[in-house]
MIMIPA-372004 format. One line per 5 residues: their letters; for each residue z, x, y of C-alpha. Coordinates in Angstrom, 2 decimals, decimal comma. Example, Ala and Ser with C-alpha at 12.3 -4.5 7.8 and 13.67 -1.06 7.14 Angstrom:
2
AS = 7,80:12,30:-4,50 ~ 7,14:13,67:-1,06
//
This chain:
192
MASKT = 12,44:13,54:-32,76 ~ 12,21:12,37:-29,17 ~ 9,49:13,83:-27,03 ~ 9,92:14,53:-23,34 ~ 7,29:14,01:-20,73
VAKDI = 7,39:15,52:-17,30 ~ 6,21:13,33:-14,47 ~ 4,34:15,36:-11,90 ~ 4,00:14,29:-8,32 ~ 0,25:14,59:-7,95
ITLRG = -1,29:13,76:-4,62 ~ -5,00:13,09:-4,17 ~ -7,13:13,22:-1,04 ~ -7,23:9,41:-0,87 ~ -3,44:9,19:-1,35
SAAIV = -2,81:11,78:1,35 ~ -5,20:10,03:3,75 ~ -3,39:6,73:3,09 ~ 0,00:8,32:3,87 ~ -1,21:9,93:7,10
SEFFE = -3,08:6,84:8,34 ~ -0,09:4,62:7,50 ~ 2,07:6,97:9,59 ~ 0,00:5,91:12,64 ~ 0,46:2,22:11,81
ESFVK = 3,89:1,94:13,43 ~ 4,49:-0,74:16,09 ~ 7,45:-3,73:16,75 ~ 9,36:-6,43:14,27 ~ 12,39:-5,05:12,54
VKKYG = 11,45:-3,83:9,06 ~ 12,57:-1,02:6,81 ~ 9,94:1,69:6,41 ~ 10,34:5,29:5,31 ~ 13,95:4,32:4,55
LPMLL = 14,59:3,70:8,27 ~ 14,76:0,56:10,42 ~ 11,54:0,24:12,45 ~ 10,21:-2,21:14,98 ~ 6,72:-3,64:14,29
TQDEG = 4,55:-5,66:16,66 ~ 4,00:-9,39:16,29 ~ 1,07:-9,39:18,74 ~ -2,06:-10,27:16,74 ~ -4,36:-8,32:19,08
VKSFI = -2,28:-5,15:18,71 ~ -1,98:-5,67:14,94 ~ -5,76:-6,03:14,65 ~ -6,31:-2,94:16,84 ~ -3,90:-0,88:14,72
ANLTA = -5,42:-2,13:11,43 ~ -8,92:-1,15:12,61 ~ -7,60:2,16:13,95 ~ -5,82:3,15:10,74 ~ -8,82:2,12:8,60
QLSEW = -11,07:4,41:10,68 ~ -8,53:7,24:10,68 ~ -8,23:6,95:6,89 ~ -12,02:7,24:6,51 ~ -12,11:10,37:8,70
LEAGK = -9,07:11,84:6,92 ~ -10,67:11,38:3,49 ~ -13,80:13,11:4,75 ~ -11,72:15,98:6,20 ~ -13,23:15,29:9,63
LQRVV = -10,15:14,43:11,74 ~ -8,34:17,21:13,60 ~ -6,12:15,33:16,01 ~ -4,91:11,89:17,06 ~ -3,45:11,42:20,53
LVIMS = -1,51:8,37:21,70 ~ -1,62:8,15:25,49 ~ 0,74:5,95:27,51 ~ -0,50:5,21:31,04 ~ 0,61:3,29:34,10
KATNE = -1,17:-0,06:34,07 ~ -1,42:-0,05:37,87 ~ -2,73:3,51:38,40 ~ -3,96:4,70:34,96 ~ -1,81:7,81:35,49
VLERW = -0,94:9,39:32,14 ~ 2,86:9,27:31,67 ~ 3,20:10,36:28,02 ~ 0,83:12,04:25,58 ~ 1,78:12,07:21,88
NFSIE = -0,35:14,69:20,12 ~ -0,62:14,66:16,32 ~ -2,60:17,72:15,13 ~ -3,94:17,44:11,60 ~ -4,86:20,28:9,26
TDNEV = -6,75:19,38:6,09 ~ -6,96:21,42:2,90 ~ -10,75:21,80:2,73 ~ -10,68:22,80:-0,94 ~ -9,39:19,32:-1,76
VEKGV = -12,16:17,67:0,27 ~ -14,95:19,89:-1,05 ~ -13,91:20,20:-4,71 ~ -11,91:17,01:-5,28 ~ -8,81:18,82:-6,55
SREKS = -5,31:17,36:-6,31 ~ -2,06:18,89:-5,09 ~ 1,56:18,35:-6,14 ~ 4,32:17,13:-3,85 ~ 6,88:14,41:-4,41
DKEIM = 6,77:11,15:-2,47 ~ 10,48:11,66:-1,81 ~ 9,89:15,00:-0,10 ~ 7,03:13,63:2,02 ~ 9,21:10,63:2,93
REIQA = 12,05:12,93:4,08 ~ 9,65:14,81:6,35 ~ 8,28:11,57:7,86 ~ 11,84:10,26:8,34 ~ 12,69:13,43:10,30
IMRQI = 9,76:12,81:12,67 ~ 10,62:9,12:13,05 ~ 14,23:10,01:13,90 ~ 13,03:12,47:16,52 ~ 10,65:9,92:18,02
ASSIT = 13,46:7,33:18,15 ~ 15,82:9,83:19,77 ~ 13,22:10,91:22,34 ~ 14,60:8,26:24,70 ~ 17,37:10,78:25,48
YLPCL = 14,96:13,14:27,25 ~ 11,77:11,20:28,08 ~ 11,63:9,68:31,57 ~ 12,27:5,94:31,69 ~ 9,01:4,01:31,94
DEACV = 10,05:1,33:34,41 ~ 6,57:-0,02:35,10 ~ 3,97:-1,93:33,13 ~ 2,14:0,45:30,80 ~ -0,95:0,44:28,60
FDVLA = -1,85:2,74:25,74 ~ -4,96:4,35:24,39 ~ -5,68:6,32:21,22 ~ -7,92:9,37:21,21 ~ -9,36:10,82:18,00
YTDKD = -10,66:14,38:17,82 ~ -13,17:14,72:14,99 ~ -15,86:17,12:13,84 ~ -18,97:16,94:16,03 ~ -21,15:15,69:13,14
VGVPF = -19,04:12,57:12,56 ~ -20,59:9,17:13,03 ~ -18,53:7,22:15,56 ~ -18,33:3,42:15,34 ~ -19,80:1,56:18,32
TWIES = -16,31:0,23:19,19 ~ -15,19:3,80:20,04 ~ -16,23:5,41:23,32 ~ -16,21:8,96:24,68 ~ -13,16:9,72:26,79
DPKLI = -11,70:12,48:28,86 ~ -8,63:14,13:27,24 ~ -6,22:12,17:29,49 ~ -4,09:15,23:30,23 ~ -0,88:15,31:32,24
SNPQM = -0,77:17,77:35,10 ~ 2,28:20,07:34,95 ~ 3,70:18,43:31,81 ~ 7,00:18,95:30,04 ~ 6,39:19,42:26,30
VKLHS = 8,60:18,99:23,25 ~ 7,46:20,00:19,75 ~ 8,70:17,66:17,07 ~ 8,92:18,08:13,29 ~ 5,83:18,11:11,14
FDTKI = 5,07:16,66:7,74 ~ 2,82:17,95:5,01 ~ 1,37:16,10:2,01 ~ -0,02:19,42:0,70 ~ -3,45:18,04:1,64
HKVDT = -2,86:17,01:5,24 ~ -0,35:18,65:7,57 ~ 0,58:16,74:10,73 ~ 2,19:18,60:13,64 ~ 3,66:16,54:16,47
LVSYK = 4,03:17,35:20,17 ~ 4,94:15,04:23,03 ~ 3,98:15,83:26,62 ~ 5,35:13,85:29,50 ~ 5,10:13,76:33,26
NDEWD = 7,35:16,37:34,84 ~ 9,92:14,55:36,93 ~ 10,20:15,93:40,47 ~ 14,00:15,94:40,06 ~ 13,67:18,74:37,51
EQ = 12,04:21,01:40,10 ~ 14,71:20,69:42,82
//
């Protein structure tokens, strides 16, 4: 008599933190990730920055101490904030405090991440063209009691005055939920 086993899609705090921190790893050489073509950076300095960033984000995610990550794109010449990508993170505190697991299939999580990636890729249809040299910065909003590595510094929130905002899809690992919102500089043309 054959026995059947049911494979459950169990997700742990560490697994969820790995998924969420990997989500922030995106950059610029053509690879396939999340079932979609992506561009990943070849710049060693950027790769090192992103590796250190995602390692720190993963540590804060596993501790349940990270509420938000913000990617800010600024004019290199003026430091004016042109785009602000806000990723709000909700953590299931029961998982952090009691070490329990949750169930959700990798396939379902992947579909949700693909939906966000498609929206980000299609944002070129409504975001203003950035026709100047730009720099980026990453802001992390954590609990006040979190130890911050010496390589991180306090920053203002780098807000955009009178922004246009577009809410994008979210994804949820059942432990971490990530909501996405992009704000961008309101073009004067829109007001006339």
